[in-house]
C-alpha positions in Angstrom: -32.0 -41.4 -25.6 -34.7 -40.3 -22.6 -32.1 -38.6 -21.4 -31.4 -36.8 -24.3 -35.0 -35.7 -25.0 -35.4 -33.9 -21.3 -32.4 -31.9 -21.7 -32.8 -28.9 -23.6 -30.3 -26.2 -25.4 -29.3 -23.5 -23.2 -31.5 -20.2 -23.6 -31.4 -16.6 -22.6 -34.6 -14.8 -22.7 -35.3 -11.0 -22.4 -38.5 -9.7 -21.1 -39.6 -6.8 -23.5 -42.0 -5.3 -20.9 -39.2 -4.0 -19.1 -36.3 -2.8 -21.4 -34.5 0.8 -22.2 -36.4 2.9 -24.3 -33.0 4.2 -25.9 -30.5 0.9 -26.4 -33.5 -1.8 -25.5 -31.2 -3.5 -22.8 -33.6 -5.7 -20.6 -33.7 -5.1 -17.0 -35.0 -9.0 -16.7 -33.6 -12.0 -18.4 -34.7 -15.6 -17.9 -31.4 -18.2 -18.4 -32.6 -21.5 -19.2 -29.4 -24.0 -18.2 -28.8 -27.7 -19.9 -30.8 -28.8 -17.0 -33.9 -27.0 -17.7 -33.5 -24.7 -14.5 -34.3 -21.4 -14.8 -32.6 -18.6 -13.4 -33.6 -14.8 -13.3 -31.6 -11.9 -13.3 -32.9 -8.5 -12.7 -30.7 -5.6 -12.7 -32.7 -2.7 -11.7 -29.8 -0.9 -10.3 -29.0 0.4 -13.4 -32.6 1.2 -14.5 -33.5 5.0 -14.2 -37.3 5.1 -13.8 -38.5 7.7 -16.2 -40.2 10.8 -14.5 -41.4 14.1 -16.6 -37.7 15.6 -16.4 -36.0 12.5 -17.8 -38.9 11.8 -20.7 -39.0 15.6 -21.7 -35.2 15.5 -22.2 -35.0 12.3 -24.0 -37.4 13.8 -26.6 -35.4 16.9 -26.9 -32.4 14.7 -28.4 -34.2 12.4 -30.3 -37.1 14.5 -31.4 -39.4 11.7 -31.3 -42.4 13.7 -29.5 -45.1 11.1 -30.9 -43.9 8.4 -28.7 -45.9 8.0 -25.5 -44.4 5.9 -22.4 -46.6 7.2 -19.8 -49.1 3.8 -20.4 -46.3 1.3 -19.8 -45.7 0.7 -16.3 -42.1 -0.5 -16.1 -40.5 1.9 -18.7 -37.2 2.6 -17.9 -34.0 4.0 -19.4 -30.3 3.0 -18.5 -28.3 4.9 -16.3 -25.2 4.9 -19.0 -28.0 6.0 -21.9 -29.2 8.3 -19.7 -25.6 10.0 -18.6 -25.0 10.4 -22.6 -28.3 12.3 -23.2 -27.3 14.7 -20.3 -23.9 15.1 -21.9 -24.9 15.5 -25.0 -27.6 18.5 -24.1 -25.1 20.2 -21.8 -22.6 19.8 -24.9 -25.0 21.4 -27.2 -26.1 24.0 -24.4 -22.5 25.0 -24.3 -22.3 25.4 -27.9 -24.9 27.5 -27.9 -23.8 30.2 -25.7 -20.1 30.2 -27.5 -21.9 30.7 -31.0 -23.8 33.7 -29.0 -20.9 35.0 -27.8 -18.9 35.2 -31.5 -22.4 36.6 -32.8 -22.0 39.1 -30.3 -18.3 39.6 -30.9 -18.9 40.1 -34.5 -21.2 42.3 -34.4 -19.3 44.6 -32.1 -16.3 44.5 -34.7 -18.6 45.5 -37.3 -20.1 48.3 -35.2 -16.6 49.8 -33.9 -14.6 49.2 -37.2 -17.5 50.3 -39.6 -16.9 47.5 -42.0 -20.4 47.7 -43.7 -19.4 51.4 -44.4 -16.3 51.9 -46.1 -15.4 55.7 -47.0 -12.7 57.2 -48.8 -11.3 58.4 -45.7 -11.3 55.1 -43.8 -9.7 52.5 -45.7 -6.7 52.4 -42.9 -6.2 52.1 -39.5 -3.4 53.4 -37.8 -2.4 52.2 -34.6 0.5 53.4 -32.4 3.5 51.0 -32.4 5.5 50.2 -29.2 9.0 52.0 -30.8 8.9 54.6 -33.4 9.9 52.9 -36.7 12.4 55.9 -37.4 14.5 55.1 -34.6 17.8 53.2 -35.8 18.1 49.7 -34.9 21.0 49.6 -32.7 22.4 52.9 -30.4 24.9 52.7 -28.2 23.8 54.4 -24.9 26.4 55.2 -21.8 25.6 55.4 -18.5 27.6 56.7 -15.4 26.5 55.3 -12.4 28.1 55.6 -8.6 28.1 53.6 -5.7 28.1 55.4 -2.5 28.6 53.4 0.6 28.0 55.5 3.6 27.8 53.8 7.2 29.6 50.6 8.4 27.4 49.1 11.3 28.6 47.4 14.1 27.0 44.1 15.6 24.1 45.0 17.5 25.2 42.8 20.6 28.5 45.6 20.9 25.6 48.5 20.2 24.2 47.6 23.5 27.2 46.4 26.0 29.6 49.0 25.1 30.0 52.6 23.3 31.8 52.5 19.6 32.2 55.4 17.9 30.9 54.3 14.2 33.3 56.2 11.2 31.3 57.4 8.4 33.2 56.4 5.5 32.2 57.4 1.6 33.7 54.9 -1.0 33.0 56.2 -4.8 32.8 54.0 -7.7 32.5 55.1 -11.0 30.9 52.4 -13.6 30.3 53.1 -17.1 28.2 50.7 -18.9 27.4 50.4 -22.3 24.2 48.8 -23.3 23.4 48.1 -27.1 19.5 47.9 -28.2 18.7 45.9 -31.2 15.5 45.5 -32.6 14.3 42.5 -35.2 
């Protein structure tokens, strides 16, 4: 019975003076085993100390301006939470720039197309098409193509060794091509 009284239930104790200010993860944890032995686990490699820039970014995201963590010596934020804070702030700034671009495009459209001031003469906009609609959909055209062969050359080695006369021959071939133009 005496041995049962000396053994304790295993426990894990988190030190609240050294936690992430966003998720509450404790950077120092004390584990008590069944034998009563205490093991201290320190996770300072994933802790980022709060400087003014990090604190300002966290305040921008959370909107908590009245929370004062400057008097807490061990105040910090874990890498995972701060990486998320930076990602959200970057995404928000990207969205703001995209919104601004759309505002500028809309204002430009209103100015150039005069959407606000509709006059009787400005109810339609006429644009030039690539092909005139009055052109028939299919038109056959024939083309005469001639192929001319002017000179037949001898290999370079034969030209350098001896003098060879080259006869010029002209061959003409007439081809008739028919093209069909269709439109959809």
